[in-house]
N, C-alpha and C positions, 0 to 999 in steps of 0.2 A: 504493500500500500504506500503510495508516494507520501512524503512528509506534509503536515498541515502547514499551510500559509502563515499561521498564527505563531509557529515555533521556528524562530531563525536557527541556522545551522551554525553560526559562527559568532557567538556573544562577544561584544565589544564593550567598550566603556560606556557606562549608562548615560542615556539622554532623555530627558522627560518628553522631548518633542518627537524624537525619531527613534524607531527600532533599530537594534543593531542591523548592519548591512548583511544581506544574505550571500552566500557562495554557492547556492544550489537553486534550482528551479522550484518554486513552491507547487507547481502542478505535477512534474514527473520526476523531479529529484535529481536531474542532470546538473553536472557541474559545468557544462559548457555554456557560459552566459557571455553575452556582448551587450555593450550599451547602445541601445537603439536610439534614444534622443537624451540630450542633456540641455536644459535651460533654466531659466529663473521664472519664478512665479510672478505672472504679470499683476501689476497693480500694487504691489507692496514697496515700501520705502526702503525695506531691507530685504532684497530677494534673495532667496534661498536656492540653492541647486535642486532642480527637479530631475533626477536621473530616472530613466525608464529603461529597464534591461529586458533582453529577450533572450529565451532559451534556444541554443542552437539545435536542439533535438525535437522538441515538440511545438516550439513557435509561440509559446505563452509569453507575454510581455506584462511586467509588473514594476511598480515603484520599487527602487531600491537606493537607499534606505527608504522605508515607508513611514509616514507619520504615524505616531501613536494615536489612540483615541483622544487623548488629552491634547495632542498637538493639533489634530484635525479640528477639534471643537474650538481651540483658541483661534486657529487660523481663520476659520469660518465667521467667528464672533468678531474678529478684527478687520474683517474686510471692509474697505471704504465704499461708500455709496456708488453704485454702477460698476462694481467690479465684475468681471467676466464669468464668475462661478455661476451667475444666473443669466447668462446670456441667451441660452436656448429658450427659456421660457419667454424672454422679452423680444427676441428676434422672430419667433413664429407668431403669426397672427392668431387671435383667439378662435376665429371661424375655422382656420385650417387645423388646429389642435383639436376641435370638435370633429372635423371630418376624419382626422386620423384615429381618434378614439372609437368613433362609430364603425371605420372600416375594420379595426382590430377586433371589436365585438363581433362583426359579422363573419369573420374568419372562423369563429366557433359554430356559427349556425349549422353548417352542414355535419357537424360531429355530434352534437348532443344538445339537449335542452336542460341546462343545469338548474337544479333547484337552489343551490348555493355557490358563491363565487368570492373568493378572497384576493383582493389586490394588494400586493406587498410593496412597500415604498410609496404608498398612495398620496402621501402628503395632504393636500385638501380634497382629495378624492374627487378630482375632475373626471378621471376615467369612468368610475362607477356611475357618476351623475350622466354621463353621456350613454353609457352601455345600457342603461335602463330603458332607453328609447328602443333598444333592440330586443331586450329580454325584459320584458315587463313584470314577469312573474318570478323573476330570480331575485333571491335575497344576496345583496352585496354588502360584504364586510371589508373592512380596511385595516392595514398594519402599517404603523410608521413609527420611528424612533422618537419623533417629535410630538408636540401637542397639537400639531395641525389636524391630525386625525380625529382628535376629540372635537374640535371646532367642526369638522366635516359631518360628524355624528349629529351635533346639535343643529346643523343646517339642513339635515335630512338626506345627506349624499350617501351615507352608508347607515345600515342598521345596527351593526356593532363596531365599535372602535376599540382596537387593540394597540396599546402603546409599548414599544419595545423593539426587539429584534427576534427574528424568527428562530434563531438558533439559542435564544434564552431557553433554560430548561422549563420555566413555568410557562412561557407562550407556547413552546412546542407541545407540551403536554395538554395544553387547553385547547389546541387547534388540531389534534391528532385526527386525521380521517374524517373531517367535518365537511370538506367542500368537493364539489364535482369539478370545479375549475379554479386554478391558482394562476395568477398573472404577476408577472415581473417586467415592468417596462423601464429599461436603463436603471435597473437596480443591481443587478449581479456585479457590475463593474466596480460598484462601491462597497460591495461586501468584503471584510478582511479575509475570509475563507470562503471563496465562492463554491468549492465543492460541498463544504458543510451546508452552506445555504440551499444548494439544490437537494441535498439529502432531506433537509427539513422541509422544503416546499413539497417534496413528494410524499413526506410523512403526512402533510396536511391535507393530501388528496385521498378520497375514497378509491378502493379498487376499481381500476377502469376510468378514473378521472383524467382530466387533461391538464397539462401544464403549458402555458403560453410565456415565452421569454422573448424579449427585444434587447439586444445589446450592440454596441459598436462593432464594426469589423476591422480589426487591426491590419488586415490585408486590403483595405480599400485603397485605391490609387490615390485618393485625397490625402492619405497618410503619408505617402512619399512625396506628393507634390507640394504639400504645405509644411511638412515636417513639424517644427515646435509649435507652428500656429494652428496646426490641426486641432479642433476643439477637444477631442478626447486626451491628446498629448498635453494640453495646456492646463488641465484641471487636476490639482494635487489630490482631489478626492476620487478621481479614477484610479483604484489601486491595482485593477487587473483588467487586461485586455486579452480576451481568449478567442483563438482561432476557432472557426465554425467546426473543424473536424474534432478538435479537443471536446467541445461541447456535445457533439454528437456520440462520441465514443463513451464519454461519461454517462449519459443517459441510457445508452445501450448496455452498459456495464450493469446498470441498476434495473435491467429487465425491460426498459420501456421501449416502446414502439415509436420511430419517428413518423409523424403523420404528414406534417408539410415544413418545408424550408422555404422562405421567402425573403429575397433581399429587395425586391421592388417596393413592397408596401412598407418596409422598416426604414427606407432611407429618409432622413431628415434634411429638409432643403435649407441648409444654414451654413455650409462649410466656408463660402467665401466671405459673407458677412461676419461670421463669427471669428474668422481669421483676421479680418481687418479689426474687428473690435479688440482682440487680444493685442496686436501690433500697436494699436493705438494707446493701449493701456500703459505702454512704455514711454509715451511722448509726453511732452508738456500740457498742461491742463489747457492751455489756450488752443492747442492744436486739436485736442479731443472735443472741445465745445464748437468747433468750426466744421467738425467732420460729419455732422449729420446727413448732409446731401450724399456724401461718399458712401456712407454705411446704407442709405436707403436705396442706392443704385445697386450696391452689391447684394443686398437683400432681394431687390427685384430681379437680378440676374439669378440668384440661387433658385428662385421659383420658376422662372422661365426655362432654365436648364434641366429642372427636376424631372420632367416626363423622360428625357432622353437619358440622363445620367443613371437614374435608378435602374436602367435596363443593362448597365455596363458595370466594370469593375469600380467606377467611381461611387456606386452605391456605398453609403458610409455605415450601415448597420445590417443586420439580418435578425430574422425572426424564426423561431423554432416553435412548433407545436408538437408535444409528446404526449403519448398514452401511457398511464401507469398500468402495470399488468393487473389483470382482473383476479 
């Protein structure tokens, strides 16, 4: 069994903000590592090195060294207004987000009529809110480590709000075998241990239930073209970038059947505008405040190119729907 990502292989001097640097791959255990990208954290007055290592054997990419839970919480707390950590939500139009959510829900329509659905990393539960338009009689619950999920329950977007992480023993026991569908939209890359997160998600499913996962594709042509300015490269909270083959293999190891794999629907049309946003974070404030027209033009170009790019290797994400064994 490969080592857990939460257990570094080479302990070094203690640092409350960073875990010790790993000398092996957290996915397969190989020692054949190379630095894929090295850059600074955009928007910080004291930028630190953001190293992204890649395994030469399985292709898994990961932050090395990785921020600890404390370090990540401090970094997110101290982000200046307008920091690119939230650019995805701000660059995509609200109507476009709703269309994406509706299409994701419809992807499950031919597979089952779920009585219960858990959305992991749900935030304010915008996906369950929209998915109810497709599945009017499905009970949607949300799980999130922040208090946003409790606000979502008060707003009526989910029926049950679970605060915490899926791998927490109490949460895992409470949600065991309760759901017909479990969804994770751009959540797995933020998990300290993605393999443990997958196991816990499958544990929350009933036998024969479906797991829906959207994650960035580290093999996207945009990753090579934009380098450190590619959105998943530029976010410290992206701890792992998993190649599609790795995710397929892990799900099959757990006895799952891969029902669908889709790069087109998972593509997010924001690579150029987000890259410009990241680059501007390094410039003088006066430059940033006058760059609105350029950002708008880049966003328009992203949207106009999306129908073509999502059919090519420029698609920046992939979606997998897997069925748990009955």
